[in-house]
N, C-alpha and C positions, 0 to 999 in steps of 0.2 A: 277790534286788535287791543287797543288802547289798555282798557278795563283791565283786561290779562294780565298784561303787562304790568299796570299797577296791582292787583292784585299781588303777583310772586314778589314783587318788592317789599313789597305790608309782608307776605311771610316769610321772607329770609332777613328783615328787618327781624320780626316776631323771632324767630329760631334762634336769633344771634344773642336775646337775652336770655333763651329757657332757662340754661343754667346758672342765670343769676337765682331763680326763683325754684322755691320748694315745692315741686311739682308732685313728689311723690308721698304718700301717706307715712306717718312713721309707726306707726303698729303694723307688723310684718302677720296678715292671715293669710292662711292654705288649706285649711280642711274644708272638704267640698262640702256644699248642703246639699237635706235633700228637699227635693222643690217636688216633688212628686211626675217629673218631665221623661221616668222613663229609664235613669240612670240609677246603677245599683253599686254603693258606694263602698270603697275600701280603703279608708284613709290612712295617708302615711306614717308609718311610724317604725322604729328600729327593727321592725321585723320583717318590713317589706322593703326597705331601704337604708342606704348608709347614708345616716341623718348627718355627718361631716361635710359628704358632696351636697346631700338636698339642701343643708344651710349655707353653701358656697353658692346654688343656684338662685337660692332664695334673696341673697344677698345681692346677688347682679341684678336681678328681678326689678327689686323696691330702691338700687341705686339712681341717684338724681346725675349719675355722672354720665356713663358709657351707653348703659342702658335708657337711660330718660327718658324716652320718646314708649315702650312696651306698655301695654295697656293692659295685656291679660296671658294669662301662665296657664293653660288646662294637660294636666297628664292624666291617660289612662292604660292601664295595664291588667291586662287580663280581661279584657270587657266592662273592668269597672274602675270607676270613678276614684282617683288617688289623691289628687292635689287640684287646686284653681287658685290662682293668685289674679286681684286686681289691683294694683299697687296704685294705682289714680284713683279711682273711684270703686264703690261695690254695684254701682248704678251699667257698670260695661259689661256685667254678668247677664243682665236682660237686654241690653240694648242692642237690636242689630247695627252690627259694625263694616263699614265701606269694605270689601276683601278685592278692588282692584281686581287685578291679575289674575287670582286664584278663580274669580271667574271662568276664566279660560278652561281651566280645568272641569268644571262643572257642567261646560259643552263637550268635554269631552266623552261625561260621562251620560249625557244626553243623547249625544251618538252612539254612543251603547248601546244604552237603555232601545234606542230606534230599532237598531242592527236587531238585538235580541227578539224583540217584537215582531219582527219582520216588515217591519216598515221602511226601511232603507236595506236594502239585499247586501252592499258589500264595501269596505271604505273603498275599495278598488273603481266603485261604479264613479263617474264624473260626475260633477256636481248638479251636470244641467240636464242631468238626466230627473233630478228633481224640480227644479228652474229653467224649466226650457223658455220660458218666457223673458229669460235676461239674455239670453244668446244675439239679439239684435243689438245688446248694447254693448259688448265684451268684442276684445282685440279679435281675430282668429286664432293666435296664438294659445289663446286662454280656453279654448274649447274643451280641451284635453284634460281639463284638471280634474284632477281625483278629491272625492273625501278625504282618505289619506294624507295627501300634500298639504291641505287646509291645517286638518291634525298637528302637523308637523314644522308648519311655518315653510311651506315651500311651496308656494300658491307662483311665485314668480311677479304677482303682482307690485309694482312703485307706489310703495304707502310705508311712512315713515312715520311711526306713534309722538316722533319729536319736535315734527315739522309741520309745515301749514296744509298737509292732510289732516292732522287731529285738529289743527284750530278750527277745519271748515265742517268736523265732527261733533268736536264738543259747543263753538260758538255760531256758526254760521248754519250749523246744524240744516245739512240737506235734505229737500222734502220726505225722498225716497232711500234710504239707506242704503241695499241692497244694488241698487240699479247705479249708487253712486263710486261703491267699490268695485263693482265688474267695469266700469268705464275709465277706471283707472288704467296710464299706461301698463307696459310690460317691462318690468325691470329684467327678467330672464325667465326663460320657460319654465312650466312647473315642473316639478321637480330638480330643478336644476341646481340651485343655490338654496342654502336654508336663511333667511332672514326674519328676525323676530317682529312680528304686529300686531294692531288690532284686528285688520281686516280679513282675516283668514278666520279665525273662530267666529267674525261676524255674519260673513258667508255662510257657514254651518247652523248659525241661526235659523235663517230663511229655510236650507234644506229641510233641517228637521221637522221646522214647523209645518211645510209646506208637505213635507210626505208622510205626518201622522196627520195633517188635518187639519191643525188645531194651534193657538196660542200656544208660545214657545212656554211662556211662564205657565200656562196652564196643563201641559205637557209635564212641566218639571215638578210642579204639586202632586199631578196626580201618581208621577210613577215614582217620585224622589223621593222628597218630601212627605208627602202624607204619610209615606211607608214608614218611614224615619220618624214621623210625630213632630214634625218641624211646621207651624205654623205661624212663628214670631219671624218675617224675614220682608226682603222690600226688595226689587228690580226694577233700575230706573231704565228709562225709553227715552227714542228718541221720537220726534214730533208726529212722525208719522206712524209712532207706537209700537214701533219694532224695538225687542230689549235687547240693549246693548251688551253682546256677547263677547268684549274684550276687559268689563272693568263696571258692570253696572248692579252686580250681588250683594245686598248684605243681609248680614245672620249674626247670633251671638255666639260667642266663642265655644259652649257648650251643646250648639245644635252642630259647629263647624265640627268639634270632636265628635259626634254620631256619625257623621259623613267617613272620617275617617274611619272609624270602627267597623263599617260596613265595610270600606275600601281591604282593612287589615284582615275581615272576618271571611275573605273573598266574593263579596258579595251580598252576603247576606246579612240583615239583621233580625233577630228574633224570627227568626225561621222562616223569613221571607227571602225569597234570590230577587235580590233588587238588579242586579246587576249583573253579566254573566263572569264567569271566572276567566274563559278564556278572552274576554276583552281586557280586563282588570291586568291579565298579564300581559296582552299586546301593549295595552298602554300605560305601562310602566318598566318596560323594556327599551332598552335604548334603539332610536331610529335615527337619529341626527345630532348635530352639534352643535349649540347655541353660547357663545361667548365663552368657551371652553370648558361648560359645562354639557352632560351629556343629557337627552331632549326626549321623552318617546310621543305619546300623544298627547298634545297640552299639558302633560304632566315633566317637570325635570325629576334627574335618577343620578344617583349618589354611583359615581362609578367601581365601588368597591360591592356595591348592589346590595348593600347593608336597608338601605332604606331608598322612598322616593318623597317627595314632595309638592305641595304647590306653592306658587308664591307670588305675592301681591305687594304693590308698590309700594313703598314705607315701613316696609315687616307685618305682612298678614301670610301665615305659612299654618298647613298642615301637613305635618311629617308624619310617614306612614312608616313603621321600624317591626318589618315580618319576625325578623331574628329572637326581637325581645316582648313580642307581643305586647306592642306600644304603639301607644300616637299622642305626637303630643303638638298642642294650638296654641299659634303663638299670633295676636292681634298688637299693634303698633298704630300712634298718633301718624301723622306724615303732615311735617311741616318743609319743609326744605331738605336736598340732597346734602346737605354739610352734617345733618342731625337723624336722618333714616334710621332704623334698626336694621342693621345691614344680614345681608346673608350669611356672613362669617360669623355674628353675633349671634345670630337663632341657630348656624350649627355650633356653636362653644354652648350654650343650653342644653341641646338635643344630644348630645354627646356626652354631655356632663351627666345628666338625668342615663341614658343609654350604662353608663358607667355604673351610677347611684342602685339601680333597680336590683332589686334581687329575685333571682329565678327561683 
């Protein structure tokens, strides 16, 4: 425990000094580059964007003040790459970035793909239909737990991302991650309460991999990443080789935008149906409420229904805006709570972009 506390103290001290340094580049760059990675370019200009508004967005992104920790902003309109900004270093364009809880939305997509392919029958199935060997470790109250209840953070498992459970997960590293989770005490009956936690998507890692009879990352590679032309990624694992379902994925900003574009296009990319339209509709329809925000299947949903998004700690976002045929990706450095790129800041940028794009 002491090493973790020491690291947190050092990060807090570092964050208090951040604004004393010029961390952002002085030259504002946002024109997209041709990298032969599948993107069609339509560079931002006065013909497709209100440049006064766009300059406001760039001023914010390159600011060394409120938006200090933003590391990338990628804008896609009508399927074309309009702008990309890397205000700290251009290296951020090509380096996979830790997505933290945006990983959860990928677990949702992979669950949907497993359903589409017939490996999983329905979100209404009990998770123990697919992992019956773990029933012996679980409380009887957990037996009815459904896949949908995991997708909506309603497992009832007593697990707190900010408490000792996460310390054990990250520091003590239990030998068998799935067993560790199902052995947790019950806080409520499945479906009775919503509580944001990493345990629920982690159970789905085991459900999907067992149902598909393959490693989850291999399943993701074959059925999501390869069809999108994504090869530059990393997925961290527990020492039992289980991929982390709540926070383990690393991707580049441009590849995150490909995922957003696939979602915007109702599951299609390059005329290939990766994820069904029906699942995307269900996943991005509000099912419950977390922290006063609507929540679907491991996706956040705007209460006005104008957009939905993924959300990772410190400011890792994919925003999908169907009414504007728009995808916005934001990634950020994470040092300390006092400095994180907040949802409010991300929403400001996205809604400014929505205001500025020309149909």
